[in-house]
N, C-alpha and C positions, 0 to 999 in steps of 0.2 A: 591445590588443584591446578590443572593446566588451562591456559587461556591464550587466545591470540591478541596481542597488544602491540602498541607502538608509542613513541614519545613525541615525535615532531610531525606536523603536517607534511605530506610529501606526494609527489605525482606517481603515477603507476610505473614510470620508468625507474624510479628509485624506491621501489616497493620495500617497505621496512616493517611490515607487520610480522611479528615473530611469535612462536610458541614459547611461553614462559610459565614458570611456577608462580602463582599469585595466591593471596589469602582467600580462604573460603568466604563466600558472601554472608553478610550479616542479615539474619532473618528478623524482620520487624513483626509487630503484632498482626498486621493485615497481610503478611506475606505467606506465600508457599515457597518452599525450596524445591526446585525442579532439576532433575537430571536431564540435561539437554540431549535430545536424540537427533534433531534436525534443525537447520536454520535456513530461513529464506534470505536471499541477498537482494539489496535494494539500491537504486541509484543514489538515494539520500545518504547511504553509508559511504559510498565512494566520494560523494561531495564532502562529507565530514572528514574523511581521511585526507583529502586534499587541503582542507582549510582549518582544521581544528587540531591544535597542539595541546599537550598535557601541561599542567602546572610544573614549574621547576621541580625535578626529582620525582615526578609522577609518571603515570602512563595512562593511555586511553584504551578502554575495552568497549568496543562497539557491539552491535547486534540488536536489531530492532524487532525481529520476529522469530519465533521458535515453536517447536513442539517437543514434548518430553513427558516425563513421569514424575509425579509428586513424591518427594522423599520425606518431607516434613512440613509442618504448618505452624503458623503463629497462633497465639491465644485467641485472637478475634476472628479467625477464619471460619467461615461457615460454607457448607455446600461442597467441600472438597476433602478427600481423604487420601492418606498415603496409598500409593499405587495407582491413583487415577491418571489416565492419559489426558494431557491438556495441551492447549495451544493458545497463543496470544502474542501481545506486544509487551515491551518492557517500559522503562521510564528513561528518557534520554539524560536525565540528571543523575542517573545511577549507572553502575556497570551493566553492560549488555550481555547478550546471549552467545557471543563467540567464546564459549567456555564450557567446561564439563558440567558446571552447575550454575544456576541462576536463582537469585531471590527476586520475586516479583509480586506485586500487589494482586491478590486473588480476584479483585473486582474487575480487572481488565483481561481476564483469561476465561476460557470455557473448556468443557470436557470434549474430548475427541470421540466421535462414535466408533463403535467396534469395527464398523465396515470401512473406516477410513484409515489408511496407512499414515504414520506420523510424518513421513517426508512429504506426503500430499497435503496434510494439515498445515505444515509449515509454510506452504505457498499462499495461504489465504489471509492471514490477519491484517497486514498493512493495506493491501489492496482493497479488502472488504471494508474496513473502517473508514479509510480515506474516501472511497467512492460513496459509501452509504451516507456519511455526514455531509459530503459536498452536494449530493443530490437531494436528500431528504431532510437535511439540517437536524433539528431536534423535534421534528413533527411526525416522523415515521411515515411520511407521505410526500409525494411531489407537490410543489406549489399548485394552487388551483389553476386550472386551465392549461396545464402542461401535458401535451399529448405527443409532441414530436421533439426528440432530444438528439443533439449532435454531440458525439464523443470524439474529441480530438486526441489522437494517440490511442486508438482502440486496441492495439496489440500489446501494450504494456500491462504491467500488473494492475494498476488502477483502472485503466480502460477496460481490461478484460473483465474485472469484477463489476464495474459499472454496467456494462452491457448485460451481464448475467443477472444482476440484481433487478435491473429495469424490466427484463423479460420475465423474470420469475415473480416479481411482486407488483408489477403495474401492467397496464395495457398500452404502454407507450410504444410508438414507432421509433426505433433506434437506428441512427445513422452513425457509422464509425468511419474513421479515417485511417488509412495505412498506405504505404508507398511502394511496397514490394509484393511480389506474388505470394510469398509464404505468409507475410503478415496480413494480407487481405484475406487469404484462406482462413487464417486463425480467427480473424474478426467474425467471419461468417460462422465458424464453428462455435463461437461464443454466443451466437444468436442474433447478430446484427441483421436488420432488415435490408440495409443498403450500405455498401462500402464505397467510399470515394478516396481519391489520392490527395493527401495533404501537401504533396510536393507540387501540385498543380493548382489551378484556380478552383477553389472549393465551391464558391457561390455559383460559378458557371456550370460546374458539374451537377450541382443540385438543380439548377434551373432547367438543365437538359432532361432531368428526371421529373420535372413538373413541380419542384419544390422551390418556392421563392422566399420562404421564411421559416424559421424554427422557433419553438417556444423556449428552449433552454439549450445552452452550450456548456458542456463540461470540458474544460481545457486543462490538459495535463502537462503541457510544455509550450514554451514560446508564446505565452499569452500576450505579453507586451508587444511582441513583433506582429501578432495577428489581430490586434484589437480593432483595427480599422474595419476590416471585412467582417469580423465577428459582430461588431455593432451594426453593420449594414444588414447582416443576415437575420439578426434577432428581431422578432416582432415588437411593437410597442408594449411596454410593461412585461417584457420577457425577462429571462434570468441568465446570468453568466456565473458559473461556478468555476473557480480556479484553484488549483492545488500547487502551483509553482511560484507563489509569492507575488506581491504586487508593488514592490519598491519602486519600479520604474514604469508602472502602468499608468497611462493617460486615460483615466476613467471619464474624462470630459466627453469623449466620443459616445458614451452611453447615455448622457444626460438628455439629449434631445428626444429620446424615445422612453425616458423614465425607466430604464432597464435596471433591475436589481443586480447588485454584485455580491456574490457569495464567496468568501474566502474559507479555506480549510487547512488546518494543521492537525494531523492525527493525534498529537499528544496534548492538545489543549485541555482535555478533561483531567488527565492525570496530573499535569503540571499545576493547574489552577484549582485542583480539588473540586471540580464541577461535575458532580454525579458520575464519577468514573465507572460505577457499576453498570451504567447504560452500555458501555463498550463491551463488557462481558456478556450482556444480554444480546447485543447484536451478533457477537460471535457465536453464541449458543444457537440463535435462530438460523444462522448460516450453516452451522454444523448439522442442524436438522434438515435443511434444504439439501446439503451434500449427501446425507444418508438416504434421502428420498430420491436422489438422482436428478434434482432440479438445479443444482449448482455443480459444476465440474471443478476439481482442483486445476491449477494453472501451471503446474510444473512442466517445463519444456526441456530442461537440462538438469541432470542429476550428477553431482560430484560426491566423492567419498573422502572423509577424513578431516579432522581438525588440524590442518597443517598450513604453514605459510604458503606452500606451493599451490595447494587447492584454493586458498583464498585469493591468491594472485590471479589464478586462472579465472575465477569468478569475476573479479573486478576488471580484468582485461576484457572479458565478454561484455560486461555492463557498460564499460566506457566506449564501446564501439557505437552505442546508440542504436543497435540493430537487433537487439534481443526481443523475443516475443515471450509473453507469459512471465514465468518466474524461474530463476536458477535456485536450486536447493542443494545444500550440502548435508549429507548424512554424517552425523558426528561419530 
């Protein structure tokens, strides 16, 4: 089969992801084999391309979210049949979805409603699961007493889904941040009750709107850089959820208020075999919300073709840091 692969980590200027013939994926007992019809493009994939090289003699095949049609299934698969339209994430320890076909654990995927196009479905999995687990953890509800949530980076894939999930599933007042006219408009369309500029003084803007503290902050980028004012804005015993890593985070600024720190990595369940079926259940519930019109797909740019040129275009857009929603490639 054909797939987009590369050997050495490289910057966008030396883009080296090429279409190549690779072996068919091995289907395990819990896997379904999917004919990939659409793939969502993520900042995390651009980061991997810049930093992750293949083993000597090998190649890297990325692709974290997809939508497609089931071609075959393993012996232990339940709930999916050949011909089902599905969407979901893969497993970063295996080959990804930048390919004609993908073998994926059936527990981390869900069926696509008839009313939802596959390229729209491909825009949802990573943002949905990341936002859901960051906000609700494994409790399927916000922490007690959380009624006002600030989403930093509200126009990105995670921020877009976080806002929609909060408005669809809770009664929370949602504040999103964005710095451009188009991204502010996007945040409002996602359901944000208030949008402020993250390039300016966020606490001052909130204070001018009569808001001096929030119950939870979901930070999608630059958490370490912003931790000082985030800690100041959160109420005592509030919650900070971060999805951009904590290696350089000075959590000491949170201690004086006994603030809880929530970290999130979307592949924790599949990597550590920690009830991965829960992610499939989350995606199924979001599919139902999309079918009911309570969740919108977040595609803002559609590209066509599994080619090196198309992928380079997508990564070039991602690396500007100015995209809203999700870029999707129809395969």
